[in-house]
Structures are given as C-alpha cells and as structure tokens.
C-alpha positions in Angstrom: 186.8 84.5 85.4 186.0 84.7 81.7 182.8 86.3 80.4 181.0 83.0 79.7 181.7 81.7 83.2 180.7 85.0 84.7 177.4 85.0 82.8 176.6 81.4 83.9 177.3 82.4 87.5 175.0 85.4 87.2 172.3 83.3 85.5 172.5 80.7 88.3 172.2 83.3 91.0 169.2 84.8 89.1 167.5 81.4 89.0 168.2 80.8 92.7 166.7 84.2 93.6 163.6 83.5 91.5 163.1 80.1 93.1 163.5 81.5 96.6 161.0 84.3 95.9 158.5 81.7 94.5 159.0 79.5 97.6 158.6 82.4 100.0 155.3 83.4 98.2 154.1 79.8 98.6 154.8 79.9 102.3 153.1 83.2 102.8 150.0 81.7 101.1 150.4 78.6 103.4 150.6 80.8 106.5 147.3 82.4 105.6 145.8 79.0 104.8 146.9 77.6 108.2 145.5 80.6 110.1 142.1 80.0 108.4 142.4 76.3 109.2 143.0 76.9 112.9 139.9 79.0 113.2 137.9 75.8 113.3 140.7 73.9 115.0 142.1 70.4 114.7 138.8 68.9 115.9 137.3 69.8 112.5 139.9 67.8 110.4 137.8 64.6 110.1 135.1 66.7 108.3 137.4 67.8 105.5 137.4 65.6 102.3 140.7 64.3 100.9 140.5 66.8 98.1 140.7 69.6 100.6 144.2 68.6 101.6 145.2 67.6 98.1 144.3 71.1 96.7 146.5 72.7 99.3 149.3 70.3 98.5 149.0 71.0 94.8 149.4 74.7 95.4 152.6 74.0 97.3 153.9 71.8 94.5 153.3 74.8 92.1 155.3 76.9 94.5 158.2 74.4 94.4 157.7 73.6 98.1 157.4 69.8 97.9 158.3 69.3 101.6 155.2 71.2 102.7 153.1 69.4 100.1 154.3 66.1 101.6 153.2 67.2 105.1 149.8 68.2 103.8 149.4 64.8 102.3 150.3 63.2 105.6 147.4 65.1 107.1 145.2 63.9 104.2 146.1 60.3 104.8 145.6 60.2 108.6 143.0 57.6 109.7 140.4 60.0 111.1 138.1 57.1 111.7 140.4 56.0 114.6 138.9 57.9 117.5 141.9 57.4 119.8 145.0 57.9 117.6 144.5 60.6 114.9 144.6 63.7 117.2 148.2 63.4 118.2 149.3 62.7 114.6 147.3 65.6 113.2 148.6 68.0 115.8 152.2 66.8 115.0 152.0 67.5 111.3 150.1 70.8 111.8 152.9 71.9 114.2 155.6 70.8 111.7 153.9 72.7 108.9 153.5 75.9 111.0 157.1 75.8 112.2 158.5 75.2 108.7 156.3 78.0 107.3 157.3 80.6 109.9 160.9 79.4 109.8 161.1 79.8 106.0 159.5 83.2 106.0 162.0 84.4 108.6 164.9 82.6 107.0 167.5 85.3 107.4 167.0 85.4 111.2 168.3 81.9 111.6 171.8 80.3 111.8 173.3 78.8 108.7 172.6 75.3 110.1 168.9 76.0 110.5 168.8 77.6 107.1 170.2 74.5 105.5 167.6 72.4 107.3 164.8 74.7 106.3 165.8 74.5 102.6 166.2 70.7 102.7 162.8 70.1 104.5 161.0 72.5 102.2 162.3 70.6 99.2 165.4 72.4 98.0 168.2 70.4 99.5 171.5 69.3 98.0 171.5 66.5 95.5 173.6 63.4 96.0 175.9 64.5 93.2 176.4 67.9 94.9 177.1 66.3 98.2 179.7 63.9 96.8 181.5 66.8 95.0 181.4 69.0 98.1 184.9 68.9 99.7 183.5 70.4 102.9 180.9 67.6 103.4 181.4 65.4 106.5 183.0 62.1 105.6 183.4 59.2 108.1 185.3 56.0 107.3 184.2 53.2 109.5 183.0 49.7 109.9 179.2 50.1 109.3 176.6 47.5 110.1 173.1 47.6 108.7 171.0 47.6 111.9 167.6 48.1 110.3 165.5 48.8 107.3 162.2 50.6 106.7 160.2 50.6 103.5 157.5 53.2 103.0 155.3 54.1 100.0 154.5 57.7 99.4 152.2 58.3 96.5 153.9 56.5 93.6 157.3 56.5 95.2 158.7 53.6 97.3 161.3 54.8 99.8 163.7 52.3 101.4 165.6 53.5 104.5 168.7 51.5 105.5 169.9 52.4 109.0 173.6 51.9 109.6 175.7 52.1 112.7 179.4 53.0 112.8 181.2 50.5 115.1 184.1 52.8 115.7 182.5 56.3 115.5 179.2 55.4 117.2 177.6 57.5 114.4 174.3 56.6 112.7 173.7 57.0 108.9 170.6 56.4 106.8 171.0 55.5 103.2 167.9 56.0 101.0 166.8 54.3 97.8 163.9 55.5 95.8 161.9 53.7 93.1 158.8 54.6 91.1 155.7 52.6 91.5 156.4 48.8 91.5 160.0 48.9 90.2 162.4 46.7 92.2 164.8 48.3 94.6 168.4 47.6 93.7 170.0 48.0 97.1 173.6 47.0 97.8 173.0 47.0 101.6 171.7 44.0 103.4 170.3 44.0 107.0 172.7 42.5 109.5 175.7 42.7 107.1 178.8 44.8 107.9 180.7 47.0 105.4 183.9 48.9 105.4 182.9 52.2 103.7 183.2 56.0 103.8 179.9 57.7 104.4 179.4 61.2 102.9 176.8 63.1 104.9 174.2 65.6 103.7 174.3 68.9 105.5 172.9 68.7 109.1 171.4 65.3 108.5 171.9 61.5 109.2 171.3 60.9 105.5 174.5 59.7 103.8 175.9 58.3 100.6 178.2 55.2 100.9 181.5 55.3 99.0 184.1 52.5 98.5 181.6 49.9 99.9 183.2 46.6 100.8 181.5 43.8 102.7 183.5 42.5 105.7 183.1 40.9 109.1 184.4 41.8 112.5 183.5 41.0 116.1 181.2 43.5 117.8 182.6 44.2 121.2 180.0 46.8 122.3 177.6 49.5 121.1 177.2 53.0 122.5 173.9 53.0 124.3 171.7 55.4 126.2 171.4 53.7 129.7 167.7 54.0 130.2 164.4 55.6 129.1 165.1 58.8 131.1 168.4 59.3 129.2 166.6 58.5 125.9 164.0 61.2 126.6 166.8 63.8 127.2 168.5 62.7 124.0 165.3 63.1 122.0 164.6 66.5 123.4 168.1 67.7 122.6 167.9 66.2 119.1 164.6 67.9 118.3 166.0 71.3 119.5 168.9 71.0 117.1 166.9 69.3 114.3 163.3 70.4 114.6 162.1 68.7 111.4 163.7 65.3 111.9 161.0 62.7 111.5 163.2 59.7 112.2 165.5 59.6 115.1 167.8 56.6 115.7 169.2 55.5 119.0 170.4 52.5 121.0 168.8 52.1 124.4 169.9 49.5 127.0 169.2 47.4 128.8 165.6 46.7 127.8 163.2 43.8 128.4 160.2 43.1 126.2 156.9 42.6 128.0 153.3 42.1 127.2 151.0 44.2 129.4 147.3 45.2 129.4 148.2 48.3 127.3 150.0 46.2 124.8 153.7 45.4 124.0 156.1 47.4 126.1 159.9 47.8 126.6 161.0 48.0 130.2 164.4 49.4 131.4 166.4 48.5 134.4 164.7 51.2 136.4 161.3 49.6 135.7 160.2 52.4 133.5 157.8 51.2 130.9 157.4 52.6 127.3 154.5 51.3 125.3 155.1 50.4 121.6 152.6 51.5 118.9 150.9 49.2 116.4 153.8 49.9 114.0 155.7 47.3 116.1 154.0 44.1 115.0 153.6 41.1 117.1 156.0 39.2 114.9 158.8 41.7 115.5 158.2 41.7 119.2 158.2 37.9 119.4 161.4 37.9 117.4 162.9 40.3 119.9 161.7 38.1 122.8 163.2 35.0 121.2 166.5 36.6 120.3 167.0 38.1 123.8 165.6 35.0 125.6 163.7 37.4 127.9 166.9 39.0 129.1 167.7 42.7 129.2 169.5 43.7 126.0 170.5 46.9 124.1 167.8 47.6 121.5 168.2 49.8 118.4 165.1 51.8 117.9 163.9 54.5 115.5 161.6 57.1 116.8 159.0 58.0 114.2 156.0 60.3 114.0 153.9 57.4 115.2 156.1 56.0 118.0 159.0 53.7 118.6 160.0 51.0 116.2 162.5 48.4 117.4 164.8 47.1 114.6 167.7 45.1 116.1 169.4 44.1 119.3 173.0 43.6 120.4 173.4 40.2 122.1 176.4 38.0 122.7 178.7 40.1 120.6 176.5 40.2 117.5 173.7 42.3 116.0 170.4 40.5 115.6 168.1 42.3 113.1 164.4 41.8 114.0 
C-alpha cells in the first residue's frame, strides 16, 4: 500500500471512529431522556406538545442518529385523541427506542449480524452503491413478481415500498424508491408484473436492489405459504427474535377467508381462527379480496406493520391478484 492510500485508509478509520463516538454520545443522552420520560409513564404522552418530541428528534439528528429521530417523530405523530388505539402504538415505539438505545450502547457485546442491524436502524447502514460493489452481498437470481406496494410520506420524503416474491426461491425482497416532496416516483416495477432479475440484498435485511431487470411472464404453479394463523404467529415471533427492529414483515398465509364481523373485517383460517384487520385495510381493499377470491379460502400475501396486518395480494387459479 502506497503512502497516499495508507493515509486515506487512516483518515477513513478516523472519521468512522469519530462518528461512532458521536452516535454513542447521542444514545447515552437518549437513554437518560427515556428514563426521565418513563418516570411519568406512557399515560402522560398525550399531554406533551409536538415540539417536545421534535426537540428530542432534533438532538438525535445532531448526533447523526437519524433512525432514533425517526422513531421519536413516530411518537410525535400518533393520534393521541384516539382513546382506544394510541397506547399500543406508543408502547411499541418506546420499546423500539429503548432496545435500539441499549443495543447501540452495548454494541460490542452483540454478534456481527446484530451489530449490522443496529448500525442500519440507527441511520448508518450501507449505501446502495456500497451494497452493489460488495462481492459478499447476498445475490439471488429468480423470477420475481411484484405482490404489493406501499407508499408512505415521512416529513418531506415520500417512500415507495415494492414487495417482490421469488417464485423459485420463496424469498421476499423489498425495493425502495425515495423522492423529495411532490416529485414523481420513477419506479420501474409495476404491481402484478413478473421480472427476471438478480436481487442484491442489504446486510441482514429484505431490502434489495434489482439488477438486470427484464419483464417476463410465467405460470405460477404455487406459492410457499404458512398453513394457518398459528404457524404465522410462530413465524412472526422467530422473525422478531432474529430481526428485532424490522417494522415490516412479509408473509404468505393460506388458506384464508375474508369475513365481516361485529369487530370489523377479519381473515379466518381453516381452523376457524379469526384475526381482525386494522383500519389500514380499507373497505375497498377487502371488497377487492372478497371479489377476487369469490368468498373461497385463498393464500393471502400480507405485510405485518406496526399498526397491524395489511393484505396486498392473493394467489388464485395460478395467478397473483394484487388488491
């Protein structure tokens, strides 16, 4: 290694060490802040003004901990006027903040996989360019079908999540597009379409970057499903143990029937176990599911979010019907 390259390497390590120290200091401050917050408890959250959460988020931005700042803004934006819904969501984000804070402070005690997750969730993950140039990154070549799409606005950023399912591998991938304010999203993925592509995955994540994307068509003989809600609960539990900060968990569950009950829209498995859907699942989506399935039990692709289950597509008669 020549002297110039050696100096660059040393400077890079120095910058990385300085950022790690700054982030750790930020989390130490957040730990104290959360301890003070818990003295009054979650029940006091509705009394805090929006600026209370924003001030804490701004301090995390200064500490280069954008992930924690985002969680604090989630707490800021909860509808505390809803007497029946806000407690669970507030407790979830508080728990996520606490586990991220304690995990980051105790970084060296964790496995390399957990360390990668902590860094990414905190806001210091690999960039798309770094992932694509990493020869050790997981790459899966497959027939990928776009089984769902979610669009979310966070501050001035619009995030489009495209969920893909590998027909041969049974692997899920999520491809993200970001735009600022009201700029159009130039996505080359369309719901319901199939593509031959190689997905390059971020470390310990479903997030991927498509390479050599080529639209194609092929019959869909089957999908790999969890047989019922009991199996789905086991899968969710195992996933959250391995990926504690994963806010969106995809899965196929079959065979499910959509039903309208007193408690709202529900999905019922063959064992007659009922799971109620949240208000994120609009009546239009559920009616679409009911129409596409003709009331028969079908495998349903769902994404588990912080607010509940969101059905996105079904497999019926050898095809994927996006809701």
